[in-house]
C-alpha positions in Angstrom: -14.0 -16.1 -11.9 -10.9 -17.3 -13.7 -10.1 -15.9 -17.1 -10.2 -18.4 -20.0 -7.7 -18.9 -22.7 -8.5 -18.9 -26.4 -9.3 -22.6 -26.2 -11.7 -22.0 -23.2 -9.4 -23.7 -20.7 -8.9 -21.8 -17.5 -5.6 -20.0 -17.4 -3.4 -21.2 -14.5 -1.0 -18.6 -13.2 1.4 -19.3 -10.3 3.9 -17.2 -8.4 7.3 -18.2 -7.0 8.8 -15.7 -4.6 12.5 -16.3 -3.6 14.5 -14.9 -0.8 15.6 -16.2 2.6 14.5 -12.9 4.1 10.9 -13.7 3.1 11.0 -17.1 4.7 12.6 -15.9 7.9 10.0 -13.0 8.2 12.7 -10.3 8.1 10.7 -8.5 5.4 7.0 -8.8 4.3 6.3 -10.2 0.9 4.6 -7.2 -0.8 5.6 -8.2 -4.4 3.2 -11.2 -4.6 0.4 -9.0 -3.3 1.1 -6.5 -6.1 1.2 -9.2 -8.7 -2.0 -10.9 -7.5 -3.9 -7.6 -7.4 -2.7 -6.5 -10.8 -3.7 -9.9 -12.4 -7.0 -9.7 -10.6 -7.7 -6.4 -12.3 -7.4 -8.3 -15.6 -9.8 -11.0 -14.3 -7.1 -13.5 -13.6 -6.9 -15.3 -10.3 -3.5 -16.6 -9.1 -3.7 -20.3 -8.7 -0.9 -20.8 -6.2 2.1 -19.1 -4.6 5.2 -20.6 -3.2 7.8 -18.8 -1.1 11.3 -20.3 -0.8 14.7 -19.3 0.5 17.8 -18.7 -1.6 18.9 -22.3 -1.7 19.6 -23.8 -5.1 17.7 -27.0 -4.3 14.7 -25.2 -2.8 14.3 -22.9 -5.9 14.8 -25.9 -8.2 12.1 -28.0 -6.5 9.6 -25.2 -6.5 10.2 -24.2 -10.1 9.8 -27.8 -11.3 6.6 -28.2 -9.2 4.9 -25.1 -10.5 5.9 -25.4 -14.2 4.5 -28.9 -14.4 0.9 -27.8 -14.2 0.9 -24.0 -14.7 0.4 -22.0 -17.9 2.3 -19.1 -16.5 4.8 -18.8 -13.7 6.1 -15.4 -12.5 9.4 -15.8 -10.5 10.5 -12.9 -8.3 14.0 -12.4 -6.9 17.5 -13.8 -7.2 18.7 -11.9 -10.3 21.2 -9.7 -8.4 25.0 -9.7 -8.2 25.6 -11.5 -4.9 26.4 -15.1 -4.2 22.9 -15.9 -3.0 21.3 -14.7 -6.2 20.9 -18.1 -7.9 17.8 -17.8 -10.0 19.6 -17.7 -13.4 21.8 -20.7 -12.5 18.7 -22.7 -11.4 16.9 -21.9 -14.6 19.9 -23.0 -16.7 20.1 -26.2 -14.8 16.4 -27.0 -14.9 16.0 -26.1 -18.6 19.3 -27.8 -19.8 20.7 -24.5 -21.1 24.0 -22.8 -20.7 24.5 -19.5 -18.9 25.9 -17.1 -21.4 27.0 -13.5 -21.4 24.2 -11.6 -23.0 25.4 -8.7 -25.2 22.2 -6.7 -24.7 22.5 -7.1 -20.9 26.1 -5.8 -21.1 24.9 -2.8 -23.1 22.2 -2.2 -20.5 24.7 -2.3 -17.7 27.1 0.0 -19.5 24.3 2.5 -20.0 23.3 2.4 -16.4 26.7 2.2 -14.7 29.3 3.2 -17.3 32.0 1.2 -19.0 34.5 1.7 -16.2 32.6 -0.7 -13.9 33.0 -3.5 -16.5 36.7 -3.2 -16.9 38.6 -6.1 -15.6 40.5 -4.0 -13.0 37.2 -2.8 -11.5 36.5 -4.2 -8.0 32.9 -4.7 -9.1 33.7 -6.6 -12.3 32.7 -10.1 -11.2 29.5 -9.0 -9.4 28.3 -6.8 -12.3 29.2 -9.3 -15.0 27.1 -11.9 -13.1 24.0 -9.9 -13.9 24.7 -10.3 -17.6 24.7 -14.1 -17.5 21.4 -15.2 -18.9 20.2 -18.7 -19.9 20.8 -19.3 -23.5 17.9 -18.5 -25.9 15.9 -16.7 -23.2 14.0 -13.5 -24.2 15.1 -10.5 -22.2 12.6 -8.3 -20.3 13.6 -4.6 -20.0 14.3 -3.0 -16.7 13.7 0.7 -17.1 14.6 1.6 -13.5 17.2 -0.9 -12.5 20.3 -2.9 -13.4 19.2 -6.5 -13.6 17.2 -7.4 -16.7 14.5 -10.0 -16.4 13.9 -12.8 -18.9 11.3 -15.1 -20.3 11.7 -18.8 -21.0 9.4 -21.8 -21.4 10.0 -24.6 -18.8 8.0 -27.8 -19.0 4.4 -26.6 -19.9 4.8 -23.1 -18.5 5.8 -19.7 -19.8 8.1 -18.3 -17.1 8.9 -14.7 -16.4 11.9 -14.0 -14.1 11.9 -10.6 -12.4 14.2 -8.8 -9.9 13.2 -8.6 -6.3 13.3 -4.8 -6.0 9.6 -3.8 -5.9 9.9 -0.8 -8.1 11.9 -2.7 -10.7 9.5 -5.7 -10.7 6.4 -3.5 -10.9 7.6 -1.6 -14.0 8.7 -4.8 -15.7 5.3 -6.4 -15.0 3.4 -3.4 -16.3 5.5 -2.7 -19.4 6.5 -6.2 -20.5 4.9 -9.1 -18.7 1.2 -8.3 -18.5 1.0 -7.1 -22.2 2.8 -10.4 -23.2 0.4 -12.5 -21.2 -2.6 -10.8 -22.7 -1.1 -11.3 -26.2 -0.2 -15.0 -25.7 -3.4 -16.1 -24.1 -5.9 -13.8 -25.8 -6.9 -11.9 -22.6 -8.6 -8.6 -22.6 -8.5 -6.2 -19.7 -11.8 -5.6 -18.0 -13.8 -3.0 -19.9 -14.5 -0.8 -16.9 -13.2 -0.5 -13.3 -14.2 2.0 -10.7 -12.6 2.3 -7.3 -13.8 4.0 -4.1 -11.7 4.5 -1.0 -13.6 4.4 2.3 -12.6 5.2 5.9 -14.6 4.5 9.0 -16.6 1.4 7.9 -15.3 -2.1 7.6 -15.8 -4.2 4.5 -18.7 -6.1 5.9 -20.6 -2.9 6.9 -20.0 -1.5 3.4 -21.3 -4.6 1.8 -24.4 -4.7 4.0 -25.1 -1.1 3.2 -24.8 -1.6 -0.5 -27.0 -4.7 -0.6 -29.6 -3.1 1.6 -30.1 -0.1 -0.8 -29.2 -1.4 -4.3 -31.0 -4.1 -6.1 -29.3 -7.5 -6.1 -29.7 -7.9 -9.9 -27.2 -5.1 -10.3 -24.5 -7.3 -9.1 -25.2 -9.8 -11.8 -23.7 -7.2 -14.2 -21.3 -5.4 -11.9 -18.7 -7.3 -9.9 -17.9 -6.1 -6.4 -14.5 -6.6 -4.8 -13.1 -5.5 -1.4 -9.6 -4.8 -0.3 -9.3 -3.9 3.4 -6.3 -2.4 5.0 -5.8 -1.4 8.6 -8.2 1.6 8.6 -9.6 1.8 5.1 -11.4 -0.2 2.5 -11.0 -0.1 -1.2 -14.3 -0.9 -3.0 -13.7 -2.1 -6.6 -16.6 -2.3 -9.1 -15.8 -3.9 -12.5 -17.6 -5.0 -15.6 -16.6 -7.2 -18.6 -19.4 -6.1 -21.0 -19.4 -2.6 -22.5 -23.2 -2.7 -22.4 -23.0 -2.7 -18.6 -21.3 0.7 -18.5 -24.5 2.6 -17.6 -25.2 0.3 -14.7 -21.6 0.7 -13.4 -22.0 4.4 -13.5 -25.4 4.4 -11.9 -24.3 2.0 -9.1 -21.1 4.0 -8.5 -23.0 7.2 -8.0 -25.6 5.6 -5.7 -22.8 4.2 -3.6 -21.1 7.6 -3.4 -24.4 9.0 -2.1 -24.7 6.2 0.5 -21.1 6.5 1.7 -20.7 10.3 1.2 -19.0 11.1 4.5 -16.9 7.9 4.5 -15.6 8.2 1.0 -12.3 10.0 0.9 -11.2 9.4 -2.7 -11.7 7.6 -6.0 -7.9 7.4 -6.3 -5.1 8.4 -4.0 -4.4 7.9 -0.3 -5.9 9.7 2.6 -2.8 11.9 3.1 -2.9 12.8 -0.6 -6.6 13.8 -0.2 -5.9 16.0 2.8 -3.0 17.7 1.1 -5.1 18.4 -2.0 -7.9 19.9 0.2 -5.4 22.0 2.1 -3.9 23.2 -1.2 -7.4 24.0 -2.5 -8.2 26.0 0.6 -4.7 27.7 0.6 -4.1 26.5 4.1 -0.9 25.3 5.8 -1.1 22.7 8.6 0.9 22.0 11.7 0.7 19.0 14.0 1.3 18.4 17.7 1.8 14.8 18.5 2.2 12.9 21.7 1.1 9.2 21.5 1.7 9.0 17.8 5.3 10.1 18.0 5.5 11.9 14.7 3.5 9.5 12.6 0.9 12.1 11.4 3.7 14.3 10.2 5.4 11.3 8.6 2.3 10.4 6.6 1.9 13.9 5.3 5.5 14.5 4.4 5.7 11.1 2.6 3.6 12.6 -0.2 5.5 14.6 -2.9 4.5 18.2 -2.8 3.7 18.2 0.9 5.9 21.3 1.4 3.1 23.3 -0.2 0.9 22.8 2.8 2.9 21.4 5.7 4.3 24.0 8.1 5.8 21.8 10.8 5.2 19.8 13.9 6.0 19.2 17.5 6.4 15.8 19.2 5.6 16.7 22.8 5.8 13.3 24.3 6.5 14.2 28.0 4.4 16.5 30.1 7.4 18.8 30.4 7.7 19.2 26.6 3.9 19.9 26.3 4.5 22.8 28.7 7.8 24.0 27.4 7.2 23.6 23.7 3.5 24.2 23.3 2.6 26.3 26.3 0.2 23.9 27.9 -0.4 25.0 31.5 1.0 22.7 34.2 -2.2 23.2 36.1 -4.3 21.8 33.2 -2.1 18.7 33.2 -2.4 18.3 37.0 -6.1 18.8 37.1 -7.3 17.1 33.9 -4.4 14.8 33.0 -2.1 14.8 30.0 -4.8 12.7 28.1 -7.7 15.1 28.2 -9.8 17.4 26.1 -8.3 20.4 27.8 -4.7 19.4 27.0 -5.4 18.4 23.4 -7.0 21.8 22.8 -4.1 23.6 24.4 -1.7 21.6 22.2 -3.5 22.8 19.1 -3.5 26.4 20.3 0.2 26.1 21.1 1.4 24.7 17.8 -0.7 27.2 15.9 1.0 30.0 17.8 4.5 28.6 17.5 4.3 27.8 13.8 1.9 30.3 12.4 0.0 27.6 10.5 -3.6 28.1 9.4 -4.9 24.8 10.8 -3.5 22.2 13.2 -4.3 18.8 14.7 -3.1 17.4 18.0 -3.3 14.0 19.6 -2.7 12.8 23.2 -3.6 9.3 24.3 -2.6 6.0 26.1 -1.0 3.7 23.6 -0.4 0.9 26.1 0.1 -1.8 27.0 0.3 -0.1 30.4 -0.6 3.3 31.8 -4.4 3.1 31.7 -6.9 3.5 34.5 -10.5 2.7 35.1 -11.6 6.2 34.0 -9.1 6.3 31.1 -8.3 2.8 29.9 -5.5 1.9 27.5 -6.6 3.0 24.0 -8.1 6.3 25.2 -7.2 9.2 22.9 -8.2 12.8 22.5 -7.8 14.4 19.1 -8.2 18.2 18.8 -8.1 20.1 15.5 -9.1 23.5 14.1 -8.1 27.0 13.4 -7.4 29.8 15.9 -10.6 30.6 17.7 -12.4 27.4 16.6 -11.0 24.2 17.9 -12.9 20.9 18.2 -12.1 17.7 20.0 -13.1 14.1 19.8 -12.7 11.3 22.3 -12.0 7.7 20.9 -11.3 4.4 22.5 -9.1 2.2 20.2 -8.2 -1.0 22.0 -5.5 -2.3 19.7 -1.8 -3.3 19.9 0.4 -0.3 20.4 1.7 0.2 16.8 -1.7 -0.5 15.4 -3.2 2.1 17.8 -0.7 4.7 16.6 -1.5 4.1 13.0 -5.2 4.2 13.5 -5.0 7.4 15.6 -2.9 9.0 12.9 -5.4 8.0 10.2 -8.4 9.4 12.2 -6.5 12.6 12.8 -6.0 13.1 9.1 -9.6 12.1 8.4 -11.0 14.6 10.9 -9.1 17.4 9.1 -10.6 16.1 5.8 -14.1 16.1 7.2 -13.6 19.5 8.7 -12.4 21.0 5.4 -15.3 19.5 3.6 -17.9 20.6 6.2 -18.8 16.9 6.9 -20.0 15.4 10.2 -16.9 15.1 12.4 -18.7 12.7 14.8 -18.9 9.9 12.2 -18.4 6.2 12.9 -15.0 4.6 13.0 -15.6 0.8 13.3 -12.4 0.4 15.3 -13.4 2.9 17.9 -15.2 1.3 20.8 -17.3 4.5 21.4 -18.7 5.3 17.9 -19.0 1.7 16.8 -22.0 1.3 19.2 -23.9 3.3 16.6 -23.5 0.7 13.9 
């Protein structure tokens, strides 16, 4: 559903993402994903998105096209100090305005960098001064975390917001300045209530089928469902526009939490954050022993601020020799059972617990591919072992995905098995991407 303006006309919002690195595929366009999701949370659908390189003509053509029929255009990128940052120049040209040195922008730069960088003998003078050149009569948008201020200007029929390309800077500018301004100008109200549930193990289609099978369909006339699937998880969003529907939202949320109890890992926060919280609550420290994931489990844990409270350390034992030398896995076990086996995974957990003194550990050993498999152990075979000293469990999965995807999925399952274990949940639950357990769907 598209939000309506005060005059009951649908609000048309478009995005223009600039940057040659986006067009070439050197980096992924995450900024437009953020903007679309944030706007969707306010009930506004993005009408269209254009991605163009850093050429003056390409940006000009795209801006003219979008401003002709849109009410709002959010432009991202090209406000920096280098020669390929051309957005301000394009806006001046398209709008028939001059580029002028903005005193407030100068003050902002001085506050961030210091006056010495704006002295004429500074080697950075021209580059830094470039970011203070703003189209005449444009309204500035504050940048609380970066150097380049954004600005707002009407072009053709559209109100345009120009933002820096750095994700953190753009996000803060959007939340603090742009979204509140759009709400004010167009009489939009944020949705009255939104609930989110984060799920692992089931895909979005399975989640939807389960919900519709057990909850009356008339509920969804009052509560709107939305799904956002990532590689291994699904975010289920429930929202309402009418305050009178709040009891129905609460009732449906609690019912879904019952239906998905073992698959629900949080209402907010990532899986690693959830695991860290559980470890902290249980006053436990964790260690990891990784083979096929190459350190990805440890990386996911330590990416979370405060991980040092619970993370003891890890061993990347990729070769058979390192499994023996660093973790004490017996050569005979590797020869008899193979490096990818329940016995070796269990020994890896025992070894890393002994070496680090951690309270709990998880280990993975598998065949990431694309080669190295056999009839008995095809590519995608992985054993995950986890537990405490004297109580170690294992699980066999078959994840037939491209190598990097396989590694990410295995790392996610390893963390989820720790979560399930700490909560006393079934550790033999379904993972839809696992060829073994998905047969139970």
